[in-house]
C-alpha positions, 0 to 999 in steps of 0.5 A, spaced: 349 884 465 344 887 470 345 880 474 352 880 474 352 889 477 349 885 483 353 879 483 359 884 483 355 889 489 355 883 493 363 881 492 364 889 493 360 888 500 363 881 502 371 884 501 369 890 505 366 886 511 372 882 510 376 888 512 372 889 518 368 895 515 362 898 518 355 899 516 355 895 509 350 897 505 348 896 499 343 900 494 339 898 488 339 905 485 337 902 477 330 905 478 333 912 480 339 913 476 343 912 469 349 913 473 350 906 476 346 900 478 348 899 485 352 903 490 355 900 495 357 904 502 361 903 508 364 906 514 371 905 515 375 907 522 381 910 520 385 912 513 389 907 513 382 902 514 379 906 508 385 905 504 385 897 506 378 896 504 378 900 497 384 896 496 381 890 498 374 891 493 379 894 487 383 887 488 377 883 489 373 885 482 380 885 479 380 878 480 373 877 476 375 881 471 373 888 473 377 893 473 377 900 477 375 906 472 377 911 477 378 912 485 378 918 488 380 921 495 384 914 496 390 918 499 386 922 504 382 916 506 376 920 508 371 918 502 374 913 497 370 912 491 371 907 487 367 907 479 367 900 477 361 903 471 355 900 473 357 899 480 360 905 485 363 904 491 364 909 497 368 908 503 367 913 508 370 914 515 364 915 520 364 923 520 364 924 512 358 919 511 354 922 517 356 929 513 354 926 506 348 921 508 347 918 501 343 913 504 337 920 505 339 922 500 338 915 495 333 914 500 328 911 495 333 906 493 331 898 495 337 896 499 339 889 497 341 883 503 348 882 504 347 875 504 347 870 498 
């Protein structure tokens, strides 16, 4: 399942990039937490773009049979959190991303390359 989680993280990152997300990052948190295996973090320039990125990720993973268990913040579009179980996706607007600074909080997590 862990190899699948990594693959799904890359699918999510690709979907975000296709919607012109900024600074897409995949963090491998398997050794640091039991809440998930991977985080995908990205930024959007607006509420509308954040919503479009979140929708694209959800749709792309659903095509692979992976359903979003929970989505929070979609209506506001400042920080959209998508929970796919072993994969958690964070879509931020720039200001919220800087404020919460998840990359610093999870600074010990290795970053994965976005290329296949």
